[in-house]
C-alpha positions as a Markdown table, in Angstrom:
| # | Residue | x | y | z |
|---|---|---|---|---|
| 1 | Met | -39.2 | 5.3 | 15.3 |
| 2 | Ala | -36.7 | 7.7 | 13.7 |
| 3 | Leu | -38.8 | 8.1 | 10.6 |
| 4 | Ser | -42.2 | 7.7 | 12.3 |
| 5 | Thr | -45.2 | 9.7 | 11.2 |
| 6 | Leu | -47.3 | 8.8 | 14.2 |
| 7 | Leu | -48.6 | 11.6 | 16.4 |
| 8 | Ala | -46.2 | 12.5 | 19.3 |
| 9 | Asp | -46.8 | 11.0 | 22.7 |
| 10 | Arg | -46.8 | 14.4 | 24.4 |
| 11 | Thr | -47.1 | 13.1 | 28.0 |
| 12 | Ala | -44.1 | 10.7 | 27.6 |
| 13 | Ala | -42.0 | 13.3 | 25.8 |
| 14 | Gln | -42.6 | 16.0 | 28.4 |
| 15 | Ala | -41.9 | 13.7 | 31.3 |
| 16 | Ala | -38.6 | 12.6 | 29.8 |
| 17 | Ile | -37.5 | 16.2 | 29.0 |
| 18 | Ser | -38.5 | 17.3 | 32.6 |
| 19 | Glu | -36.3 | 14.6 | 34.0 |
| 20 | Leu | -33.3 | 15.5 | 31.8 |
| 21 | Tyr | -33.7 | 19.1 | 33.0 |
| 22 | Arg | -33.6 | 17.8 | 36.6 |
| 23 | Leu | -30.4 | 15.9 | 35.9 |
| 24 | Ile | -28.6 | 19.1 | 35.0 |
| 25 | Gly | -30.0 | 21.0 | 37.9 |
| 26 | Leu | -32.9 | 22.8 | 36.3 |
| 27 | Ser | -36.6 | 22.9 | 37.1 |
| 28 | Pro | -38.8 | 21.3 | 34.5 |
| 29 | Pro | -39.7 | 23.8 | 31.7 |
| 30 | Arg | -43.0 | 25.0 | 30.3 |
| 31 | Phe | -43.7 | 23.2 | 27.0 |
| 32 | His | -44.7 | 24.8 | 23.7 |
| 33 | Trp | -45.7 | 22.4 | 20.9 |
| 34 | Val | -45.5 | 23.3 | 17.3 |
| 35 | Ala | -46.4 | 21.6 | 14.0 |
| 36 | Ser | -43.0 | 21.6 | 12.4 |
| 37 | Pro | -39.3 | 22.5 | 12.8 |
| 38 | Met | -39.9 | 25.6 | 10.7 |
| 39 | Ala | -42.6 | 26.7 | 13.1 |
| 40 | Ala | -40.3 | 26.0 | 16.0 |
| 41 | Leu | -37.6 | 28.3 | 14.5 |
| 42 | Glu | -40.0 | 31.1 | 13.5 |
| 43 | Thr | -42.2 | 31.1 | 16.6 |
| 44 | Val | -41.5 | 32.8 | 19.9 |
| 45 | Pro | -43.4 | 30.9 | 22.6 |
| 46 | Pro | -46.1 | 33.0 | 24.3 |
| 47 | Gly | -44.8 | 34.9 | 27.3 |
| 48 | Val | -41.2 | 34.6 | 26.4 |
| 49 | Arg | -38.9 | 37.6 | 26.0 |
| 50 | Leu | -35.9 | 36.5 | 24.1 |
| 51 | Arg | -32.4 | 37.5 | 25.2 |
| 52 | Ala | -30.0 | 38.8 | 22.5 |
| 53 | Ala | -28.2 | 35.4 | 22.4 |
| 54 | Glu | -31.4 | 33.4 | 22.1 |
| 55 | Thr | -32.0 | 33.9 | 18.4 |
| 56 | Val | -31.8 | 30.8 | 16.2 |
| 57 | Asp | -28.6 | 31.9 | 14.5 |
| 58 | Arg | -26.9 | 32.0 | 17.9 |
| 59 | Met | -28.2 | 28.7 | 19.2 |
| 60 | Ser | -24.7 | 27.5 | 20.1 |
| 61 | Glu | -24.8 | 30.2 | 22.8 |
| 62 | Trp | -28.0 | 29.1 | 24.5 |
| 63 | Pro | -27.2 | 27.9 | 28.0 |
| 64 | Val | -29.3 | 24.7 | 28.1 |
| 65 | Pro | -28.4 | 22.7 | 25.0 |
| 66 | Pro | -24.7 | 22.5 | 25.8 |
| 67 | Arg | -25.4 | 21.3 | 29.3 |
| 68 | Leu | -27.7 | 18.6 | 28.0 |
| 69 | Ser | -25.2 | 17.6 | 25.4 |
| 70 | Thr | -22.5 | 17.4 | 28.0 |
| 71 | Ser | -24.8 | 15.2 | 30.2 |
| 72 | Met | -25.4 | 13.0 | 27.2 |
| 73 | Arg | -21.6 | 12.6 | 26.4 |
| 74 | Gln | -20.9 | 11.8 | 30.0 |
| 75 | Leu | -23.5 | 9.1 | 30.0 |
| 76 | Cys | -22.0 | 7.7 | 26.8 |
| 77 | Leu | -18.5 | 7.5 | 28.5 |
| 78 | Arg | -20.0 | 5.6 | 31.5 |
| 79 | Leu | -21.9 | 3.3 | 29.1 |
| 80 | Asp | -18.6 | 2.7 | 27.2 |
| 81 | Gly | -17.0 | 1.6 | 30.4 |
| 82 | Gln | -19.6 | -1.2 | 30.7 |
| 83 | Val | -19.2 | -2.1 | 27.0 |
| 84 | Arg | -15.5 | -2.9 | 27.5 |
| 85 | His | -16.5 | -6.1 | 29.4 |
| 86 | Val | -18.2 | -7.7 | 26.4 |
| 87 | His | -16.7 | -9.3 | 23.3 |
| 88 | Gln | -15.2 | -6.5 | 21.2 |
| 89 | Gly | -16.1 | -8.2 | 18.0 |
| 90 | Met | -19.8 | -8.1 | 18.9 |
| 91 | Ala | -19.5 | -4.5 | 20.0 |
| 92 | Gln | -17.8 | -3.5 | 16.8 |
| 93 | Leu | -20.5 | -5.4 | 14.7 |
| 94 | Ile | -23.3 | -3.6 | 16.5 |
| 95 | Gly | -21.5 | -0.3 | 16.1 |
| 96 | Gln | -21.3 | -0.8 | 12.3 |
| 97 | Lys | -24.7 | -2.3 | 11.7 |
| 98 | Val | -26.6 | -0.1 | 14.1 |
| 99 | Arg | -24.8 | 3.1 | 15.0 |
| 100 | Ala | -23.0 | 3.8 | 11.8 |
| 101 | Ser | -25.9 | 2.8 | 9.6 |
| 102 | Leu | -28.4 | 4.9 | 11.5 |
| 103 | Leu | -26.1 | 7.8 | 11.5 |
| 104 | Arg | -25.7 | 7.8 | 7.7 |
| 105 | Ser | -29.5 | 7.4 | 7.3 |
| 106 | Ser | -30.2 | 10.2 | 9.8 |
| 107 | Asn | -27.8 | 12.5 | 8.0 |
| 108 | Ser | -29.7 | 11.7 | 4.8 |
| 109 | Thr | -33.2 | 12.2 | 6.2 |
| 110 | Leu | -33.8 | 13.9 | 9.5 |
| 111 | Leu | -30.8 | 16.3 | 9.5 |
| 112 | Met | -31.5 | 17.1 | 5.9 |
| 113 | Ala | -35.0 | 18.1 | 6.7 |
| 114 | Leu | -33.7 | 20.2 | 9.7 |
| 115 | Asp | -31.2 | 21.9 | 7.4 |
| 116 | Gly | -34.2 | 22.8 | 5.2 |
| 117 | Ala | -35.7 | 24.6 | 8.2 |
| 118 | Tyr | -32.4 | 26.4 | 9.0 |
| 119 | Gly | -32.1 | 27.3 | 5.3 |
| 120 | Met | -28.6 | 26.0 | 5.0 |
| 121 | Arg | -27.4 | 29.5 | 5.9 |
| 122 | Phe | -25.8 | 28.3 | 9.1 |
| 123 | His | -25.6 | 25.2 | 11.3 |
| 124 | Pro | -26.5 | 26.5 | 14.8 |
| 125 | Gly | -26.3 | 24.0 | 17.6 |
| 126 | Arg | -25.0 | 21.2 | 15.5 |
| 127 | Asn | -23.8 | 19.4 | 18.6 |
| 128 | Trp | -27.3 | 19.6 | 20.0 |
| 129 | Asp | -28.7 | 18.2 | 16.7 |
| 130 | Thr | -26.3 | 15.3 | 17.1 |
| 131 | Ala | -27.4 | 14.7 | 20.7 |
| 132 | Gln | -30.9 | 14.2 | 19.4 |
| 133 | Cys | -29.8 | 11.7 | 16.7 |
| 134 | Val | -31.3 | 8.3 | 17.4 |
| 135 | Ser | -28.1 | 6.5 | 16.3 |
| 136 | Trp | -26.3 | 6.6 | 19.6 |
| 137 | Val | -29.4 | 5.7 | 21.6 |
| 138 | Ala | -30.0 | 2.7 | 19.3 |
| 139 | His | -26.4 | 1.7 | 19.6 |
| 140 | Tyr | -26.4 | 1.3 | 23.4 |
| 141 | Asp | -29.9 | -0.1 | 23.4 |
| 142 | Ala | -28.8 | -2.8 | 21.0 |
| 143 | Leu | -25.7 | -3.6 | 23.1 |
| 144 | Arg | -27.8 | -4.3 | 26.2 |
| 145 | Arg | -30.5 | -6.2 | 24.3 |
| 146 | Ala | -28.4 | -8.2 | 21.8 |
| 147 | Ala | -24.9 | -8.4 | 23.4 |
| 148 | Gly | -26.0 | -8.8 | 27.0 |
| 149 | Val | -24.2 | -5.6 | 28.2 |
| 150 | Val | -25.3 | -4.9 | 31.8 |
| 151 | Phe | -25.7 | -1.2 | 32.6 |
| 152 | Thr | -26.2 | 0.1 | 36.1 |
| 153 | Pro | -29.8 | 1.0 | 37.1 |
| 154 | Glu | -29.0 | 4.7 | 36.9 |
| 155 | Gln | -27.3 | 4.4 | 33.5 |
| 156 | Ser | -30.3 | 2.4 | 32.1 |
| 157 | Arg | -32.7 | 5.0 | 33.5 |
| 158 | Gln | -30.9 | 7.9 | 31.8 |
| 159 | Leu | -30.6 | 5.9 | 28.5 |
| 160 | Asp | -34.3 | 5.2 | 28.7 |
| 161 | Leu | -35.1 | 8.9 | 28.9 |
| 162 | Trp | -33.3 | 9.6 | 25.6 |
| 163 | Ala | -34.9 | 6.4 | 24.1 |
| 164 | Thr | -38.3 | 7.6 | 25.2 |
| 165 | Leu | -37.8 | 10.9 | 23.4 |
| 166 | Ala | -36.6 | 9.1 | 20.2 |
| 167 | Arg | -39.9 | 7.2 | 20.3 |
| 168 | Ser | -42.2 | 10.0 | 21.4 |
| 169 | Cys | -41.6 | 13.3 | 19.5 |
| 170 | Gly | -39.8 | 15.2 | 16.8 |
| 171 | Trp | -36.9 | 17.7 | 17.3 |
| 172 | Trp | -36.9 | 19.9 | 20.5 |
| 173 | Trp | -35.2 | 23.1 | 21.4 |
| 174 | Pro | -34.6 | 23.7 | 25.2 |
| 175 | Arg | -34.4 | 27.1 | 26.8 |
| 176 | Glu | -34.2 | 27.7 | 30.5 |
| 177 | Asp | -37.9 | 28.3 | 31.2 |
| 178 | Val | -39.6 | 26.8 | 28.1 |
| 179 | Cys | -38.9 | 23.9 | 25.7 |
| 180 | Val | -40.3 | 24.0 | 22.2 |
| 181 | Ile | -41.1 | 20.6 | 20.7 |
| 182 | Ser | -42.0 | 19.8 | 17.1 |
| 183 | Glu | -44.6 | 17.3 | 16.1 |
| 184 | Arg | -43.4 | 14.6 | 13.7 |
| 185 | Pro | -44.0 | 14.9 | 10.0 |
| 186 | Val | -47.3 | 13.5 | 8.5 |
| 187 | Ala | -45.5 | 12.0 | 5.5 |
| 188 | Ile | -42.0 | 10.8 | 4.7 |
| 189 | Gly | -40.8 | 9.5 | 1.4 |
| 190 | Thr | -37.6 | 7.4 | 1.5 |
| 191 | Glu | -35.5 | 4.9 | -0.5 |
| 192 | Val | -32.8 | 2.4 | 0.4 |
| 193 | Ala | -29.5 | 3.1 | -1.4 |
| 194 | Gly | -26.2 | 1.3 | -1.7 |
| 195 | Asp | -25.0 | -2.0 | -0.3 |
| 196 | Asp | -24.9 | -0.6 | 3.3 |
| 197 | Gly | -28.7 | -0.1 | 3.3 |
| 198 | Glu | -28.6 | 3.7 | 3.8 |
| 199 | Val | -32.0 | 5.3 | 3.9 |
| 200 | Arg | -32.3 | 8.6 | 2.2 |
| 201 | Leu | -35.1 | 11.1 | 1.3 |
| 202 | His | -36.7 | 10.7 | -2.1 |
| 203 | Cys | -40.1 | 11.3 | -3.7 |
| 204 | Ser | -40.7 | 11.7 | -7.4 |
| 205 | Asp | -44.2 | 13.2 | -7.2 |
| 206 | Gly | -44.3 | 15.5 | -4.2 |
| 207 | Pro | -42.5 | 16.5 | -1.0 |
| 208 | Ala | -40.3 | 13.9 | 0.6 |
| 209 | Val | -41.1 | 15.3 | 4.0 |
| 210 | Arg | -44.4 | 17.0 | 4.8 |
| 211 | Tyr | -45.6 | 18.4 | 8.1 |
| 212 | Ala | -49.2 | 19.2 | 9.2 |
| 213 | Asp | -48.8 | 22.9 | 8.9 |
| 214 | Gly | -47.8 | 22.6 | 5.2 |
| 215 | Trp | -44.0 | 23.0 | 5.6 |
| 216 | Asp | -42.2 | 20.5 | 3.5 |
| 217 | Val | -38.9 | 19.4 | 2.0 |
| 218 | Tyr | -38.4 | 18.1 | -1.5 |
| 219 | Ala | -35.6 | 15.6 | -2.3 |
| 220 | Trp | -34.4 | 13.6 | -5.2 |
| 221 | His | -32.4 | 10.5 | -4.4 |
| 222 | Gly | -31.0 | 12.0 | -1.2 |
| 223 | Thr | -30.4 | 15.5 | -2.6 |
| 224 | Arg | -32.5 | 18.4 | -1.3 |
| 225 | Val | -34.0 | 20.3 | -4.2 |
| 226 | Pro | -36.4 | 23.2 | -4.8 |
| 227 | Ser | -40.0 | 22.1 | -5.4 |
| 228 | Trp | -40.0 | 22.9 | -9.1 |
| 229 | Val | -37.4 | 20.1 | -9.6 |
| 230 | Ile | -40.1 | 17.6 | -8.6 |
| 231 | Ile | -43.3 | 19.3 | -9.6 |
| 232 | Asp | -42.4 | 21.1 | -12.9 |
| 233 | Pro | -38.9 | 20.7 | -14.2 |
| 234 | Thr | -38.4 | 22.5 | -17.5 |
| 235 | Pro | -35.3 | 23.2 | -19.7 |
| 236 | Glu | -35.7 | 26.9 | -19.0 |
| 237 | Arg | -35.6 | 26.5 | -15.2 |
| 238 | Ile | -32.7 | 24.0 | -15.5 |
| 239 | Ala | -30.8 | 26.5 | -17.6 |
| 240 | Arg | -31.3 | 29.2 | -15.0 |
| 241 | Glu | -30.2 | 27.0 | -12.1 |
| 242 | Ala | -26.7 | 27.7 | -10.8 |
| 243 | Asn | -26.3 | 24.7 | -8.6 |
| 244 | Val | -24.9 | 21.7 | -10.6 |
| 245 | Glu | -26.5 | 19.1 | -8.4 |
| 246 | Val | -29.9 | 20.6 | -8.6 |
| 247 | Arg | -29.6 | 20.8 | -12.4 |
| 248 | Arg | -28.7 | 17.1 | -12.5 |
| 249 | Cys | -31.6 | 16.1 | -10.3 |
| 250 | Ala | -34.0 | 18.2 | -12.4 |
| 251 | Ile | -32.8 | 16.6 | -15.6 |
| 252 | Glu | -33.1 | 13.1 | -14.2 |
| 253 | Gln | -36.7 | 13.9 | -13.1 |
| 254 | Leu | -37.6 | 15.2 | -16.5 |
| 255 | Gly | -35.7 | 12.3 | -18.1 |
| 256 | Trp | -32.6 | 12.7 | -20.2 |
| 257 | Ala | -34.3 | 11.9 | -23.5 |
| 258 | Ser | -37.0 | 14.4 | -22.8 |
| 259 | Tyr | -34.5 | 17.0 | -21.7 |
| 260 | Ile | -32.3 | 16.6 | -24.7 |
| 261 | Asp | -35.3 | 16.8 | -27.0 |
| 262 | Gln | -37.0 | 19.8 | -25.3 |
| 263 | Ala | -33.7 | 21.7 | -24.8 |
| 264 | Gly | -32.8 | 21.1 | -28.5 |
| 265 | Leu | -29.3 | 19.8 | -27.7 |
| 266 | Arg | -27.3 | 19.0 | -30.8 |
| 267 | Leu | -25.8 | 15.5 | -31.1 |
| 268 | Val | -22.0 | 15.8 | -31.6 |
| 269 | Ala | -21.2 | 12.1 | -32.0 |
| 270 | Ser | -22.2 | 8.6 | -30.9 |
| 271 | Ala | -20.3 | 5.3 | -30.4 |
| 272 | Pro | -20.8 | 1.9 | -28.9 |
| 273 | Asp | -19.7 | 1.9 | -25.2 |
| 274 | Pro | -16.6 | -0.4 | -24.9 |
| 275 | Gly | -17.1 | -0.7 | -21.2 |
| 276 | Asn | -20.8 | -1.5 | -21.5 |
| 277 | Pro | -21.6 | -3.9 | -24.3 |
| 278 | Gly | -24.9 | -3.3 | -26.2 |
| 279 | Val | -25.1 | 0.3 | -25.1 |
| 280 | Glu | -24.3 | 3.5 | -27.0 |
| 281 | Leu | -22.5 | 6.6 | -25.8 |
| 282 | Arg | -24.0 | 9.8 | -27.1 |
| 283 | Leu | -22.2 | 13.2 | -26.8 |
| 284 | Tyr | -24.3 | 16.4 | -27.0 |
| 285 | Asn | -23.5 | 20.1 | -27.0 |
| 286 | Met | -25.1 | 21.5 | -23.8 |
| 287 | Arg | -23.9 | 25.0 | -23.2 |
| 288 | Lys | -20.9 | 27.2 | -23.9 |
| 289 | Glu | -17.6 | 25.2 | -23.3 |
| 290 | Thr | -19.6 | 22.3 | -21.9 |
| 291 | Arg | -20.9 | 19.0 | -23.4 |
| 292 | Val | -22.9 | 16.2 | -21.9 |
| 293 | Leu | -22.2 | 12.5 | -22.3 |
| 294 | Leu | -25.3 | 10.4 | -22.2 |
| 295 | Ala | -24.5 | 6.9 | -20.8 |
| 296 | Val | -26.2 | 3.9 | -19.2 |
| 297 | Asn | -25.2 | 2.4 | -15.8 |
| 298 | Gly | -23.2 | -0.8 | -16.2 |
| 299 | Ser | -24.9 | -2.3 | -13.1 |
| 300 | Val | -28.6 | -2.9 | -12.4 |
| 301 | Glu | -30.4 | -0.7 | -9.9 |
| 302 | Arg | -32.5 | -2.1 | -7.0 |
| 303 | Asp | -35.6 | -1.9 | -9.1 |
| 304 | Gly | -34.0 | -4.1 | -11.8 |
| 305 | Arg | -33.4 | -1.3 | -14.3 |
| 306 | Arg | -30.2 | 0.2 | -15.6 |
| 307 | Arg | -30.2 | 4.0 | -15.1 |
| 308 | Arg | -29.5 | 6.4 | -17.9 |
| 309 | Tyr | -27.6 | 9.4 | -16.8 |
| 310 | Gly | -25.6 | 12.4 | -18.2 |
| 311 | Leu | -22.1 | 13.5 | -17.3 |
| 312 | Thr | -20.8 | 17.0 | -18.2 |
| 313 | Val | -17.4 | 17.1 | -19.9 |
| 314 | Pro | -15.3 | 19.9 | -21.4 |
| 315 | Gly | -16.4 | 21.3 | -24.6 |
| 316 | Phe | -13.2 | 20.5 | -26.4 |
| 317 | Ile | -13.9 | 16.8 | -26.3 |
| 318 | Ala | -15.5 | 15.6 | -29.5 |
| 319 | Asp | -15.3 | 11.8 | -29.2 |
| 320 | Pro | -17.8 | 10.0 | -26.9 |
| 321 | Ile | -15.2 | 7.4 | -25.9 |
| 322 | Ala | -12.7 | 10.0 | -25.0 |
| 323 | Ala | -15.5 | 11.8 | -23.0 |
| 324 | Ala | -16.3 | 8.5 | -21.1 |
| 325 | Gly | -12.6 | 8.0 | -20.4 |
| 326 | Trp | -12.2 | 11.6 | -19.2 |
| 327 | Thr | -14.9 | 10.9 | -16.5 |
| 328 | Tyr | -12.7 | 8.1 | -15.2 |
| 329 | Gly | -9.4 | 9.9 | -15.6 |
| 330 | Leu | -8.5 | 7.7 | -18.5 |
| 331 | Ser | -7.6 | 8.2 | -22.1 |
| 332 | Ala | -9.9 | 7.0 | -24.9 |
| 333 | Glu | -7.5 | 4.1 | -25.5 |
| 334 | Gln | -7.4 | 3.1 | -21.9 |
| 335 | Tyr | -11.2 | 3.3 | -21.6 |
| 336 | Ser | -11.6 | 1.1 | -24.7 |
| 337 | Leu | -9.7 | -1.7 | -23.0 |
| 338 | Leu | -12.3 | -1.9 | -20.1 |
| 339 | Val | -14.1 | -5.2 | -20.0 |
| 340 | Arg | -17.1 | -3.8 | -18.2 |
| 341 | Arg | -17.6 | -0.7 | -16.1 |
| 342 | Thr | -20.1 | -0.2 | -13.2 |
């Protein structure tokens, strides 16, 4: 349910959070629901007078999140004590296939969207964000379901509280008297990348994450980008962009052939690619002291196509083969000896 776009189950979420508050010795809070993480960070719940330390940029100083995070870590230690009684090979396999895989995917999707709300200016309460990550919950749930690990009734009850939250709502921010909870997004665009099956944000014709109040996040193959990269990439905007990764994404969205044509890049030289038979390497002037090597992936993508991409190289390189070798840390002669690159 980590990437669910279903409406939150508010009753279930509030009951689970109330019980987690009780476990750390606090009375259940009042709940304030918002449409998106951005609304959660910008909205002061009605009737709340924030203390100096309760601003978003000082979230690590809030009193409740560290107590809940500590409670979660203590639960994990107790669960690990039970896991020691099962075959370690099975435990390690579940750890790799469930916990590690979900953690990578969460970092490439949910946490990226949350960073979009924070604005990448700071990472307040990162431990709290990690506590809400579904990877650890799924890990222990898989151990008891698939590996036959037996937890005590109290351990199972506490794990179920966190599992209920993973299934029932979006991110939540606990204060002493009030808890702010975000609804889930109404649309998520993702793709599966790599042999490990990592899920990452991607949408080529709109926002990769969109919430009901209009707040959204744009992403290109797992990289968060400004909306213009997806909606209207132009050579002029690309030239003004300082971030190298954003420029790369914008060029890929526009298409290297279109970018080269529209930007008026001058061809310096071309040559057959020794590491990729049947494909030509093309070297262009891009900007001062920089050239771009246009190449084609040696391996096939998941969609069956071979991706064309550009690599920036120093402006003093005039030979496409030398440029290709430079990207691998090889000389032109060494690159020419490659049987096939990937």
